[in-house]
C-alpha positions as CSV (number, residue, x, y, z in Angstrom):
1,M,17.3,7.8,-34.9
2,A,13.9,6.1,-35.4
3,K,13.7,5.4,-31.7
4,Q,14.0,9.1,-30.9
5,F,11.6,10.0,-33.7
6,F,8.8,7.6,-32.8
7,G,9.6,6.1,-29.3
8,K,10.3,9.2,-27.2
9,P,7.2,11.2,-28.2
10,F,5.0,8.2,-27.7
11,M,6.5,7.5,-24.2
12,N,6.1,11.0,-23.1
13,W,2.5,11.1,-24.4
14,Y,1.7,7.8,-22.7
15,R,3.4,8.8,-19.5
16,K,1.4,12.1,-19.3
17,L,-1.9,10.2,-19.9
18,L,-1.1,7.7,-17.1
19,R,0.0,10.4,-14.7
20,N,-3.4,12.2,-15.2
21,S,-5.7,10.4,-12.8
22,K,-8.7,11.4,-14.9
23,Y,-7.6,9.2,-17.8
24,R,-5.5,6.6,-16.0
25,W,-8.0,3.7,-16.0
26,V,-9.2,4.4,-19.6
27,V,-5.5,4.3,-20.8
28,L,-4.8,1.1,-18.9
29,F,-8.0,-0.5,-20.3
30,G,-7.0,0.6,-23.8
31,T,-3.5,-0.8,-23.3
32,L,-4.9,-4.1,-22.2
33,V,-7.2,-4.2,-25.2
34,Y,-4.3,-3.4,-27.5
35,L,-2.2,-6.2,-26.0
36,V,-4.9,-8.9,-26.5
37,S,-6.3,-7.5,-29.8
38,P,-5.1,-9.1,-33.0
39,I,-5.1,-5.6,-34.6
40,D,-1.8,-4.0,-33.9
41,I,0.8,-1.7,-35.5
42,S,2.7,-4.9,-36.3
43,P,0.3,-7.9,-36.4
44,D,1.3,-10.9,-34.2
45,V,1.2,-13.3,-37.2
46,F,4.7,-12.1,-37.9
47,P,6.7,-14.1,-35.4
48,V,9.2,-11.6,-34.0
49,L,8.1,-8.2,-35.3
50,G,4.6,-8.8,-34.1
51,W,5.7,-9.4,-30.5
52,I,8.1,-6.4,-30.3
53,D,5.4,-3.7,-30.4
54,D,3.4,-5.6,-27.7
55,G,6.5,-6.0,-25.6
56,L,7.3,-2.3,-25.8
57,V,3.8,-1.2,-24.9
58,A,3.7,-3.7,-22.0
59,T,7.1,-2.6,-20.8
60,I,6.1,1.1,-20.9
61,A,2.8,0.4,-19.1
62,I,4.4,-1.8,-16.4
63,T,7.2,0.8,-15.9
64,E,4.8,3.7,-15.5
65,I,2.5,1.8,-13.2
66,T,5.4,0.8,-11.0
67,Q,6.6,4.4,-10.9
68,I,3.1,5.7,-9.9
69,L,2.9,3.1,-7.2
70,L,6.4,3.9,-5.9
71,D,5.6,7.7,-5.8
72,R,2.3,6.9,-3.9
73,K,4.2,4.7,-1.4
74,R,6.9,7.4,-1.0
75,S,4.2,10.1,-0.3
76,L,2.3,7.9,2.2
77,R,5.6,7.1,4.0
78,Q,6.3,10.9,4.3
79,V,2.8,11.5,5.7
80,D,3.3,8.6,8.2
81,E,6.7,10.0,9.2
82,S,5.3,13.5,9.8
83,I,2.5,12.0,11.9
84,T,5.0,10.0,13.9
85,R,7.2,13.1,14.5
86,A,4.1,15.0,15.6
87,E,3.2,12.3,18.1
88,A,6.8,12.1,19.3
89,T,6.8,15.8,20.2
90,D,3.7,15.4,22.4
91,I,1.4,17.5,20.3
92,H,-1.9,15.9,21.3
93,E,-4.2,18.9,21.2
94,T,-4.7,21.5,18.5
95,V,-6.8,24.5,19.0
96,I,-8.4,26.1,16.0
97,D,-10.0,29.5,16.4
98,V,-12.9,30.2,14.1
99,D,-14.8,33.4,13.6
100,S,-18.5,32.7,13.5
101,V,-21.1,34.7,11.7
102,A,-24.9,34.4,12.2
103,V,-26.8,33.7,9.0
104,L,-30.4,34.5,8.9
């Protein structure tokens, strides 16, 4: 129950921030600062409880970064395959017609 109440909204919020390329590096830097900072939700001086929140944040960050990299790799592979298919069908020249207008 507590996991659904606290964990799911945090994961969704964190995931949206990481997927937004505008805030990605700020969020990753903030995550790194949170992990090395002694100021936590649960301080690291408590042996197990202090490590759990850091472990969860690190796990979520690594999972999302891996997913972003896999998505990027998948999209690059699709572009590469489409270029390969275009080359295989002997499309070497493309003509683009452009209407020109004189600007004075």
